[in-house]
Backbone as CSV, one residue per row, in Angstrom:
resi,resn,N_x,N_y,N_z,CA_x,CA_y,CA_z,C_x,C_y,C_z
1,MET,24.781,-77.544,19.098,25.727,-77.853,18.072,24.807,-78.180,16.805
2,THR,25.018,-77.370,15.776,24.280,-77.651,14.573,25.283,-77.941,13.480
3,SER,24.818,-78.489,12.448,25.736,-78.918,11.349,25.209,-78.496,9.973
4,ASP,26.071,-78.030,9.197,25.657,-77.630,7.804,25.789,-78.806,6.864
5,ILE,26.142,-79.988,7.361,26.451,-81.145,6.543,25.064,-81.713,6.066
6,ASP,25.000,-82.097,4.848,23.801,-82.650,4.257,23.856,-84.166,4.506
7,TRP,23.432,-84.685,5.531,23.407,-86.158,5.865,22.316,-86.778,4.983
8,ARG,22.536,-87.930,4.512,21.579,-88.624,3.687,21.471,-90.128,4.059
9,GLU,20.257,-90.517,4.078,19.973,-91.939,4.453,20.561,-92.802,3.453
10,LEU,21.035,-94.022,3.922,21.689,-94.975,3.036,20.641,-95.436,1.978
11,ASP,21.133,-95.503,0.689,20.287,-95.847,-0.390,20.208,-97.383,-0.528
12,LEU,19.161,-97.872,-1.202,18.908,-99.319,-1.304,20.030,-100.051,-2.091
13,GLU,20.592,-99.266,-3.067,21.653,-99.832,-3.866,22.905,-100.287,-3.090
14,HIS,23.197,-99.627,-2.007,24.318,-99.991,-1.173,24.057,-100.710,0.157
15,ARG,22.775,-100.866,0.413,22.370,-101.489,1.714,23.008,-102.810,1.970
16,SER,22.997,-103.739,1.074,23.554,-105.087,1.368,25.051,-105.071,1.630
17,SER,25.808,-104.291,0.891,27.247,-104.218,1.206,27.469,-103.472,2.435
18,TRP,26.703,-102.419,2.772,26.858,-101.735,4.019,26.617,-102.640,5.205
19,ARG,25.451,-103.383,5.190,25.105,-104.329,6.265,26.204,-105.376,6.363
20,ARG,26.748,-105.853,5.318,27.784,-106.920,5.370,29.022,-106.339,6.170
21,ILE,29.438,-105.119,5.834,30.533,-104.492,6.483,30.311,-104.272,7.916
22,PHE,29.206,-103.729,8.309,28.899,-103.437,9.739,28.698,-104.753,10.519
23,ASN,28.062,-105.732,9.880,27.814,-106.992,10.552,29.056,-107.746,10.799
24,GLU,29.957,-107.807,9.813,31.161,-108.528,9.922,32.171,-107.940,10.930
25,ASP,32.165,-106.587,11.198,32.994,-105.955,12.076,32.187,-105.248,13.126
26,TRP,31.369,-106.068,13.719,30.384,-105.429,14.651,30.828,-105.117,16.053
27,LYS,32.087,-105.462,16.355,32.643,-105.200,17.706,33.685,-104.057,17.658
28,ASN,33.394,-103.121,16.785,34.326,-101.981,16.584,33.495,-100.719,16.285
29,ASP,33.881,-99.621,17.005,33.130,-98.407,16.781,33.473,-97.786,15.452
30,SER,34.561,-98.184,14.840,34.994,-97.727,13.442,35.413,-98.934,12.626
31,PRO,34.516,-99.523,11.920,34.924,-100.665,11.135,36.103,-100.371,10.221
32,GLU,36.924,-101.424,9.980,38.142,-101.213,9.118,37.849,-101.128,7.683
33,ALA,36.748,-101.667,7.235,36.486,-101.754,5.762,36.175,-100.342,5.232
34,ALA,36.398,-100.189,3.936,36.055,-98.912,3.257,34.575,-98.878,3.091
35,CYS,34.055,-97.587,3.034,32.696,-97.287,2.756,32.344,-97.814,1.361
36,PRO,31.224,-98.615,1.241,30.861,-99.093,-0.070,30.405,-98.023,-1.017
37,ILE,30.153,-96.804,-0.556,29.677,-95.706,-1.429,30.876,-94.820,-1.919
38,CYS,31.721,-94.413,-1.027,32.817,-93.512,-1.426,34.161,-94.113,-1.352
39,SER,34.295,-95.353,-0.830,35.604,-96.095,-0.748,36.585,-95.512,0.245
40,HIS,36.208,-94.582,1.099,37.077,-94.066,2.141,36.905,-94.938,3.443
41,HIS,37.991,-94.985,4.201,37.908,-95.760,5.428,37.456,-94.863,6.618
42,THR,36.149,-94.509,6.463,35.582,-93.481,7.410,34.227,-93.899,7.882
43,LEU,34.040,-95.178,8.218,32.840,-95.715,8.687,32.850,-95.718,10.228
44,HIS,31.676,-95.435,10.872,31.648,-95.355,12.264,30.283,-95.881,12.744
45,ARG,30.262,-96.210,14.045,28.929,-96.622,14.716,28.984,-96.108,16.056
46,TRP,27.825,-95.789,16.633,27.641,-95.222,17.913,26.329,-95.659,18.560
47,TYR,26.400,-96.146,19.796,25.268,-96.573,20.457,24.907,-95.599,21.583
48,LYS,23.621,-95.399,21.815,23.201,-94.606,23.033,22.363,-95.538,23.856
49,GLN,22.825,-95.901,24.996,22.055,-96.777,25.900,21.021,-96.008,26.600
50,GLU,19.768,-96.452,26.496,18.600,-95.812,27.058,18.127,-96.431,28.387
51,SER,18.399,-97.782,28.571,18.047,-98.470,29.783,18.922,-99.617,30.026
52,VAL,18.992,-100.113,31.260,19.788,-101.226,31.652,18.826,-102.465,31.562
53,GLN,19.248,-103.401,30.776,18.416,-104.614,30.584,19.295,-105.721,30.079
54,ALA,20.166,-106.321,30.878,21.111,-107.300,30.384,20.319,-108.459,29.890
55,LYS,20.836,-108.990,28.676,20.220,-110.176,28.104,21.197,-110.746,27.075
56,VAL,20.878,-112.022,26.770,21.746,-112.676,25.702,20.734,-113.058,24.571
57,LEU,21.126,-112.701,23.374,20.357,-112.975,22.190,21.303,-113.639,21.160
58,ARG,20.930,-114.785,20.688,21.722,-115.518,19.689,23.193,-115.638,20.143
59,GLY,23.388,-115.844,21.424,24.725,-116.041,21.972,25.487,-114.764,22.179
60,GLN,25.010,-113.632,21.962,25.649,-112.320,22.200,25.075,-111.642,23.450
61,SER,25.894,-111.045,24.212,25.478,-110.398,25.391,25.240,-108.878,25.087
62,PHE,24.131,-108.401,25.717,23.723,-107.031,25.601,23.524,-106.423,26.996
63,ILE,23.823,-105.141,27.063,23.706,-104.434,28.366,22.394,-103.669,28.563
64,GLY,21.662,-103.471,27.495,20.460,-102.768,27.571,19.830,-102.305,26.307
65,HIS,18.752,-101.633,26.466,18.010,-101.101,25.285,18.608,-99.733,24.817
66,GLY,18.621,-99.563,23.504,19.144,-98.265,23.105,18.959,-97.988,21.622
67,ARG,19.762,-97.043,21.104,19.685,-96.661,19.747,21.059,-96.870,19.070
68,LEU,21.079,-96.907,17.732,22.334,-97.083,17.020,22.297,-96.220,15.760
69,TRP,23.525,-95.595,15.567,23.729,-94.845,14.327,24.953,-95.499,13.705
70,GLU,24.947,-95.665,12.418,26.008,-96.133,11.534,26.183,-95.109,10.402
71,TRP,27.401,-94.643,10.176,27.588,-93.612,9.138,29.045,-93.574,8.570
72,CYS,29.149,-92.854,7.481,30.405,-92.507,6.840,30.606,-91.067,7.053
73,SER,31.728,-90.723,7.650,32.080,-89.278,7.886,32.546,-88.579,6.695
74,LYS,32.740,-89.282,5.585,33.241,-88.651,4.372,32.060,-88.370,3.443
75,CYS,31.275,-89.303,3.022,30.125,-89.140,2.032,28.781,-88.785,2.835
76,HIS,28.773,-88.977,4.130,27.610,-88.565,4.930,26.380,-89.470,4.762
77,ALA,26.626,-90.745,4.319,25.536,-91.655,4.324,25.362,-92.189,5.698
78,TYR,24.147,-92.643,6.059,23.992,-93.126,7.426,22.770,-94.044,7.539
79,GLU,22.739,-94.845,8.551,21.554,-95.552,8.987,21.322,-95.324,10.395
80,TYR,20.076,-95.252,10.815,19.662,-95.019,12.212,18.719,-96.071,12.635
81,TYR,18.986,-96.640,13.760,18.106,-97.683,14.428,17.630,-97.194,15.730
82,PRO,16.350,-96.691,15.805,15.907,-96.116,17.046,15.470,-97.043,18.178
83,ASP,15.503,-98.361,17.854,15.016,-99.377,18.801,15.830,-100.666,18.707
84,GLY,16.758,-100.878,19.622,17.590,-101.968,19.555,18.220,-102.290,20.867
85,PHE,19.283,-103.118,20.863,19.957,-103.375,22.060,21.476,-102.981,21.930
86,VAL,22.026,-102.596,23.038,23.457,-102.153,23.027,24.277,-103.363,23.435
87,PRO,25.278,-103.732,22.621,26.112,-104.864,23.025,26.995,-104.645,24.248
88,ALA,27.276,-105.710,24.891,28.065,-105.655,26.105,29.465,-105.044,25.886
89,TRP,30.078,-105.221,24.749,31.365,-104.698,24.414,31.392,-103.159,24.360
90,TRP,30.237,-102.513,24.146,30.202,-101.075,23.914,30.622,-100.257,25.137
91,LYS,31.580,-99.387,24.933,32.042,-98.398,25.902,32.067,-97.047,25.111
92,GLU,31.269,-96.093,25.614,31.161,-94.797,24.796,32.574,-94.145,24.625
93,PRO,33.052,-94.071,23.409,34.422,-93.607,23.207,34.537,-92.069,23.323
94,TYR,33.465,-91.354,23.301,33.470,-89.896,23.439,32.061,-89.465,23.832
95,PRO,31.939,-88.404,24.640,30.587,-88.046,25.086,29.811,-87.233,24.017
96,VAL,28.538,-87.454,24.034,27.717,-86.703,23.147,26.454,-86.210,24.045
97,ASP,26.124,-84.961,23.947,24.970,-84.387,24.656,23.734,-85.060,24.218
98,PRO,23.036,-85.816,25.123,21.772,-86.555,24.684,20.704,-85.660,24.078
99,ALA,20.756,-84.330,24.478,19.752,-83.380,23.975,19.936,-83.099,22.427
100,LEU,21.116,-83.464,21.939,21.442,-83.183,20.538,21.081,-84.361,19.727
101,LEU,20.920,-85.521,20.327,20.717,-86.700,19.494,19.343,-86.701,18.747
102,LYS,19.365,-86.726,17.484,18.173,-86.805,16.687,18.392,-87.975,15.699
103,TYR,17.874,-87.840,14.467,17.835,-88.903,13.537,19.241,-89.073,12.849
104,ASP,19.799,-87.899,12.384,21.097,-88.083,11.655,22.267,-88.068,12.659
105,PRO,23.446,-88.497,12.249,24.543,-88.591,13.250,25.394,-87.387,13.295
106,GLY,24.890,-86.254,12.821,25.737,-85.017,12.846,26.418,-84.699,14.196
107,PRO,25.605,-84.636,15.281,26.222,-84.240,16.531,27.215,-85.346,17.090
108,ILE,26.934,-86.593,16.742,27.864,-87.680,17.071,29.206,-87.532,16.341
109,ASP,29.070,-87.299,15.046,30.246,-87.170,14.191,31.107,-85.988,14.617
110,ALA,30.434,-84.874,15.024,31.158,-83.699,15.453,31.921,-84.019,16.780
111,ALA,31.314,-84.775,17.683,31.972,-85.081,18.910,33.072,-86.162,18.649
112,ARG,32.958,-86.986,17.705,34.002,-87.930,17.301,35.170,-87.154,16.748
113,ALA,34.899,-86.195,15.853,36.025,-85.422,15.260,36.769,-84.633,16.317
114,LYS,35.982,-84.080,17.175,36.539,-83.231,18.342,37.468,-84.136,19.145
115,ALA,36.978,-85.273,19.573,37.780,-86.219,20.392,39.024,-86.711,19.624
116,ALA,38.902,-86.944,18.294,40.126,-87.428,17.552,41.128,-86.235,17.465
117,GLU,40.592,-85.032,17.393,41.542,-83.893,17.320,42.277,-83.758,18.674
118,ARG,41.507,-83.889,19.702,42.095,-83.802,21.107,43.173,-84.893,21.232
119,ARG,42.887,-86.143,20.835,43.813,-87.194,20.905,45.142,-86.910,20.088
120,SER,44.892,-86.427,18.899,46.016,-85.999,18.062,46.874,-84.975,18.627
121,THR,46.267,-83.928,19.204,46.990,-82.917,19.761,47.846,-83.406,21.021
122,ASN,47.123,-84.226,21.884,47.806,-84.809,23.076,48.961,-85.663,22.677
123,ALA,48.763,-86.438,21.515,49.861,-87.378,21.141,51.081,-86.523,20.656
124,GLY,50.816,-85.352,20.130,51.888,-84.512,19.643,52.712,-83.923,20.797
125,ASP,52.039,-83.870,21.998,52.791,-83.376,23.178,53.588,-84.361,23.839
126,ILE,53.487,-85.671,23.498,54.257,-86.704,24.179,55.587,-86.897,23.466
127,PRO,56.731,-86.737,24.217,57.985,-86.934,23.570,58.206,-88.422,23.222
128,ASN,59.020,-88.589,22.076,59.295,-89.999,21.635,60.369,-90.656,22.565
């Protein structure tokens, strides 16, 4: 799965507001706040757990070591953290082929959009 999208790393100008948004709503894979760059409500995060290593840090439970992507699916700004901990609340909301995971969140966002489309189609099949 390749992407023609031009993903761009988060710029310094928006870093503090971006961090505030993701830190305040850190138990949600799609924070409710608008993107500080484009003002759309299209922010997302996704963890990839690499190992099992339960621990508690600053009162928060983590299930293991892994990576984190945070991005806006509208303006394509993102941050990538290759070395961190996966929180205990995290449950992978859609599968992503690990072989496709690189620096930018393109494959993750494509999987997210595909899963959302599937949910939307299935919801349309359910009678009221």
